[in-house]
PAZAPA-4460 file (N, C-alpha, C; in steps of 0.05 Angstrom, whole numbers, plus 32768, in hexadecimal, padded with zeros to 4 digits):
% residues 137
    n_x    n_y    n_z   ca_x   ca_y   ca_z    c_x    c_y    c_z   seq   type   mol
   7DD0   8053   8114   7DEC   8054   811B   7DFC   8048   8104     1      M     A
   7E10   8056   80FA   7E20   804D   80E4   7E38   803E   80EF     2      I     A
   7E3D   8026   80E4   7E53   8015   80ED   7E64   800F   80D5     3      I     A
   7E7E   8010   80D9   7E92   800A   80C5   7E9F   7FEF   80CB     4      L     A
   7EA4   7FDF   80B7   7EB1   7FC5   80BD   7ECB   7FC3   80AD     5      S     A
   7EDD   7FB3   80B8   7EF8   7FB1   80AE   7F00   7F94   80AB     6      V     A
   7F08   7F8C   8093   7F13   7F71   808E   7F31   7F76   808A     7      D     A
   7F41   7F73   809F   7F5D   7F7A   80A0   7F6E   7F64   8092     8      Y     A
   7F7E   7F6C   807F   7F90   7F59   8072   7FAC   7F65   8070     9      G     A
   7FBF   7F53   806A   7FDB   7F5C   8068   7FDF   7F6F   8050    10      D     A
   7FD1   7F6A   803A   7FD4   7F7A   8022   7FBD   7F8D   801E    11      V     A
   7FA5   7F82   8020   7F8C   7F91   801C   7F7A   7F90   8034    12      R     A
   7F6D   7FA6   803A   7F5A   7FA7   8050   7F3F   7FB1   8045    13      T     A
   7F2B   7FA0   8048   7F10   7FA7   803E   7F01   7FB8   8052    14      G     A
   7EF1   7FCB   8048   7EE1   7FDC   8059   7EC4   7FDC   804F    15      I     A
   7EB2   7FDA   8062   7E95   7FDC   805C   7E88   7FED   8071    16      A     A
   7E70   7FF6   806B   7E61   8007   807D   7E43   8000   807B    17      V     A
   7E34   8005   8090   7E17   8001   808F   7E09   801C   8090    18      C     A
   7DF0   801C   8089   7DE0   8034   808A   7DD7   8039   80A7    19      D     A
   7DCB   8050   80AC   7DC3   8058   80C8   7DB0   8044   80D4    20      K     A
   7D9F   8038   80C4   7D8B   8025   80CE   7D97   8009   80D2    21      M     A
   7DB0   8006   80CA   7DBE   7FEC   80CC   7DB0   7FD6   80BD    22      Q     A
   7DA5   7FDD   80A6   7D97   7FCA   8096   7DA8   7FC0   807F    23      M     A
   7DBA   7FD1   8075   7DC9   7FCB   805D   7DE7   7FD0   8061    24      L     A
   7DF7   7FBB   805D   7E14   7FBE   805E   7E1E   7FC0   8041    25      A     A
   7E2F   7FD3   803C   7E39   7FD8   8021   7E58   7FDA   8022    26      S     A
   7E65   7FD1   800C   7E82   7FD4   800B   7E8A   7FF1   8007    27      P     A
   7E9F   7FF9   8014   7EAA   8014   8010   7EC2   8012   7FFD    28      V     A
   7ED2   7FFD   8001   7EE9   7FFA   7FF0   7EFF   7FEA   7FFE    29      G     A
   7F17   7FEB   7FF2   7F2E   7FDC   7FFC   7F45   7FEF   7FFF    30      V     A
   7F53   7FED   8015   7F6A   7FFE   801B   7F83   7FEC   8017    31      I     A
   7F96   7FF5   8007   7FAF   7FE6   8004   7FC5   7FF4   8012    32      T     A
   7FC5   7FF2   802C   7FD9   7FFF   803D   7FE4   7FEA   8050    33      Q     A
   7FFE   7FE6   804F   800B   7FD2   8060   8013   7FDD   807B    34      R     A
   8018   7FF7   807E   8020   8003   8097   8007   8005   80A9    35      D     A
   8008   7FF8   80C0   7FF0   7FF7   80D1   7FE7   8013   80DB    36      R     A
   7FFA   8024   80E2   7FF3   803F   80EB   7FE5   804F   80D5    37      E     A
   7FF0   804E   80BD   7FE4   805C   80A7   7FC9   8050   809F    38      K     A
   7FC7   8036   80A1   7FAE   8028   809C   7F98   8032   80AF    39      L     A
   7FA0   8033   80C9   7F8D   803C   80DD   7F84   8059   80D8    40      C     A
   7F97   806A   80CF   7F90   8085   80C9   7F7B   8086   80B2    41      D     A
   7F7F   8075   809D   7F6D   8075   8087   7F51   806A   808F    42      E     A
   7F51   8056   80A0   7F37   804B   80AA   7F29   8060   80BB    43      I     A
   7F37   806E   80CC   7F2B   8083   80DC   7F20   8099   80CB    44      C     A
   7F2E   80A0   80B6   7F24   80B5   80A4   7F0A   80AC   8096    45      E     A
   7F09   8093   808D   7EF1   8088   8081   7EDA   8088   8095    46      I     A
   7EE0   807F   80AE   7ECB   807E   80C3   7EC0   809A   80C8    47      A     A
   7ED1   80AE   80C8   7EC9   80CA   80CC   7EB8   80D3   80B5    48      K     A
   7EC1   80CE   809C   7EB2   80D6   8084   7E97   80CA   8083    49      D     A
   7E94   80B1   808C   7E7B   80A2   808C   7E6A   80A7   80A4    50      K     A
   7E74   80B6   80B8   7E66   80BC   80D1   7E61   80A2   80E1    51      N     A
   7E74   8090   80E0   7E72   8077   80EF   7E75   807C   810D    52      A     A
   7E67   806D   811D   7E69   8070   813A   7E76   8057   8146    53      V     A
   7E7A   8042   8136   7E85   8029   813F   7E95   801D   8128    54      R     A
   7EAA   800F   812F   7EBA   8000   811B   7EBA   7FE3   8124    55      I     A
   7EB6   7FD1   8111   7EB6   7FB5   8116   7ECE   7FA9   8106    56      V     A
   7EE0   7F9C   8113   7EF7   7F8F   8107   7EF3   7F71   8106    57      V     A
   7EF6   7F65   80EF   7EF3   7F48   80ED   7F0A   7F3A   80FC    58      G     A
   7F02   7F26   810B   7F15   7F16   811B   7F17   7EFA   810F    59      L     A
   7F2E   7EF4   8102   7F31   7EDA   80F4   7F37   7EC4   8107    60      P     A
   7F23   7EB6   8110   7F27   7E9F   8122   7F2B   7E86   8111    61      K     A
   7F38   7E72   811C   7F3B   7E58   810F   7F20   7E4A   8111    62      N     A
   7F1C   7E35   8102   7F03   7E27   8102   7EFC   7E1B   811D    63      M     A
   7F11   7E15   812E   7F0B   7E0B   8149   7F08   7E21   815D    64      D     A
   7F05   7E3A   8154   7F01   7E52   8164   7F1A   7E5C   8172    65      A     A
   7F31   7E4F   816D   7F4A   7E59   8178   7F53   7E71   8168    66      S     A
   7F66   7E80   8173   7F70   7E98   8165   7F8D   7E95   815F    67      E     A
   7F95   7E9D   8147   7FB1   7E9C   813E   7FBD   7EB7   813D    68      G     A
   7FD3   7EB9   812F   7FE2   7ED3   812E   7FD2   7EE8   811F    69      F     A
   7FC1   7EE1   810B   7FB1   7EF5   80FD   7F9D   7F01   8110    70      R     A
   7F91   7EF1   8121   7F7E   7EFB   8135   7F8B   7F10   8147    71      A     A
   7FA3   7F0A   814F   7FB2   7F1D   8160   7FB7   7F37   8151    72      Q     A
   7FBE   7F35   8138   7FC3   7F4D   8127   7FA9   7F5E   8125    73      A     A
   7F92   7F50   8122   7F79   7F5E   8121   7F71   7F6C   813B    74      C     A
   7F78   7F5F   8151   7F73   7F6A   816C   7F84   7F83   8170    75      K     A
   7F9D   7F82   8166   7FAE   7F99   8169   7FA4   7FB0   8157    76      E     A
   7F9B   7FAA   813F   7F8F   7FBF   812E   7F77   7FCB   813B    77      L     A
   7F65   7FBA   8147   7F4D   7FC4   8154   7F55   7FD7   816B    78      A     A
   7F69   7FD0   817B   7F71   7FE2   8190   7F7C   7FFC   8186    79      Q     A
   7F8C   7FFB   8171   7F96   8014   8165   7F7F   8025   815A    80      L     A
   7F6B   8019   814E   7F54   8028   8144   7F45   8035   815B    81      L     A
   7F42   8027   8171   7F35   8032   8189   7F44   804C   8191    82      R     A
   7F5E   804A   8193   7F6E   8061   819C   7F6D   8078   8189    83      E     A
   7F6F   8072   816F   7F70   8088   815B   7F55   8094   8154    84      K     A
   7F40   8084   8154   7F26   808E   814C   7F15   8098   8163    85      S     A
   7F19   808D   817B   7F09   8094   8192   7EED   8087   8190    86      G     A
   7EEA   8075   817D   7ED0   8067   8179   7ED1   804C   8187    87      L     A
   7EB9   8041   818B   7EB7   8026   8195   7EC0   8013   817F    88      E     A
   7ED2   8000   8185   7EDB   7FED   8172   7ED6   7FD1   817C    89      V     A
   7EC8   7FC1   816C   7EC0   7FA6   8174   7ECE   7F92   8161    90      C     A
   7ED0   7F79   816B   7EDB   7F64   815A   7EC4   7F51   8153    91      L     A
   7EC4   7F47   813A   7EAF   7F35   8131   7EBC   7F1D   8124    92      Q     A
   7EB5   7F05   812D   7EBF   7EEC   8121   7EBA   7EED   8103    93      D     A
   7ECF   7EE8   80F4   7ECD   7EEA   80D7   7ED3   7ECF   80C9    94      E     A
   7ED0   7EB9   80D7   7ED5   7E9F   80CB   7EC4   7E9C   80B2    95      R     A
   7ED1   7E94   809D   7EC5   7E8D   8083   7EBB   7EA5   8073    96      L     A
   7EBF   7EBE   807C   7EB5   7ED5   806C   7EC3   7ED7   8052    97      T     A
   7EDD   7ED2   8051   7EEC   7ED4   8037   7EE3   7EBF   8024    98      T     A
   7EDE   7EA7   802F   7ED3   7E91   801E   7EB8   7E99   8013    99      V     A
   7EA7   7EA4   8024   7E8C   7EAD   801B   7E8F   7EC3   8006   100      S     A
   7EA2   7ED5   800B   7EA6   7EEB   7FF8   7EAE   7EE1   7FDC   101      A     A
   7EC0   7ECD   7FDC   7EC8   7EC1   7FC3   7EB0   7EB3   7FB5   102      H     A
   7E9F   7EA6   7FC5   7E87   7E99   7FB9   7E74   7EAE   7FAD   103      N     A
   7E71   7EC5   7FBA   7E60   7EDA   7FAF   7E6C   7EE4   7F95   104      I     A
   7E86   7EE8   7F95   7E93   7EF2   7F7C   7E92   7EDE   7F66   105      L     A
   7E93   7EC4   7F6D   7E8F   7EAF   7F59   7E74   7EB1   7F4C   106      N     A
   7E60   7EB5   7F5D   7E44   7EB6   7F54   7E40   7ECE   7F42   107      A     A
   7E4F   7EE4   7F46   7E4C   7EFC   7F35   7E61   7EFC   7F1E   108      T     A
   7E70   7EE6   7F1C   7E84   7EE3   7F07   7E99   7EF9   7F07   109      N     A
   7EA1   7F02   7F1F   7EB5   7F16   7F22   7ED0   7F08   7F23   110      T     A
   7EE2   7F10   7F10   7EFB   7F02   7F0C   7F12   7F15   7F0B   111      R     A
   7F2A   7F0A   7F0D   7F43   7F19   7F08   7F49   7F2F   7F1C   112      G     A
   7F53   7F45   7F11   7F5C   7F5B   7F22   7F44   7F67   7F31   113      K     A
   7F2D   7F69   7F25   7F16   7F74   7F32   7F0E   7F63   7F4B   114      K     A
   7F12   7F49   7F49   7F0C   7F37   7F5F   7F1E   7F3D   7F77   115      R     A
   7F38   7F40   7F71   7F4B   7F46   7F87   7F44   7F60   7F94   116      K     A
   7F3B   7F74   7F85   7F34   7F8E   7F90   7F1A   7F8E   7F9F   117      Q     A
   7F0A   7F79   7F9B   7EEF   7F78   7FA6   7EEB   7F66   7FBE   118      T     A
   7EFA   7F4F   7FBE   7EF4   7F3A   7FD1   7EF6   7F44   7FEE   119      V     A
   7F09   7F55   7FF5   7F0C   7F5E   8010   7EF6   7F70   8019   120      D     A
   7EEC   7F81   8006   7ED5   7F92   800C   7EBC   7F81   8011   121      A     A
   7EB8   7F6D   8000   7EA1   7F5B   8004   7EA3   7F4C   801E   122      V     A
   7EBB   7F43   8026   7EBF   7F36   8040   7EB8   7F4A   8057   123      A     A
   7EBF   7F63   8054   7EB8   7F77   8068   7E9A   7F7A   806A   124      A     A
   7E8C   7F79   8054   7E6F   7F7A   8054   7E64   7F62   8064   125      V     A
   7E6F   7F4B   805F   7E65   7F33   806D   7E6B   7F34   808B   126      L     A
   7E82   7F3F   8092   7E88   7F42   80AF   7E73   7F55   80BB   127      I     A
   7E6D   7F6B   80AE   7E5A   7F7E   80B8   7E3E   7F72   80B9   128      L     A
   7E36   7F63   80A5   7E1C   7F56   80A6   7E19   7F43   80BD   129      E     A
   7E2E   7F33   80C2   7E2E   7F21   80D9   7E2C   7F31   80F3   130      D     A
   7E3A   7F47   80F5   7E39   7F57   810D   7E1D   7F63   8111   131      Y     A
   7E11   7F6D   80FC   7DF6   7F79   80FD   7DE2   7F64   8105   132      L     A
   7DE5   7F4C   80FA   7DD3   7F36   8102   7DD6   7F2F   811F   133      N     A
   7DEE   7F2F   8129   7DF3   7F2A   8146   7DE5   7F3F   8157   134      K     A
   7DE6   7F58   814E   7DD9   7F6E   815E   7DBB   7F6A   815F   135      L     A
   7DAF   7F60   8149   7D92   7F5E   8148   7D88   7F47   8159   136      K     A
   7D99   7F34   815F   7D90   7F1C   816E   7D98   7F1E   818B   137      H     A
***
């Protein structure tokens, strides 16, 4: 089963996908669309192109597990994706994924403009890996 993950941001939204065996999560890219309706349309198109059967949206919880305004925005995006795609859409706690993504990019010496274009896709990969690990346990 192919699963697509989304790291939703105000400016950039990272997208990742796993293989059918759910062994490998890979970055797809970053969407720079601020309009939520159009963003959902683009995500749905990618999901269709990749033959995804489920979408996982990162849920940015605070460190104390409470939810702020960003979490609400992600829940609204997830609901819109459910309606537009007809696919199952799940939420996955994404605490510290962006920090981890920056650490990975530091280790690979990715800097500047390339880093900005990559960090959200890497965060989407980490969200998907966490989700896949949860499924296995």
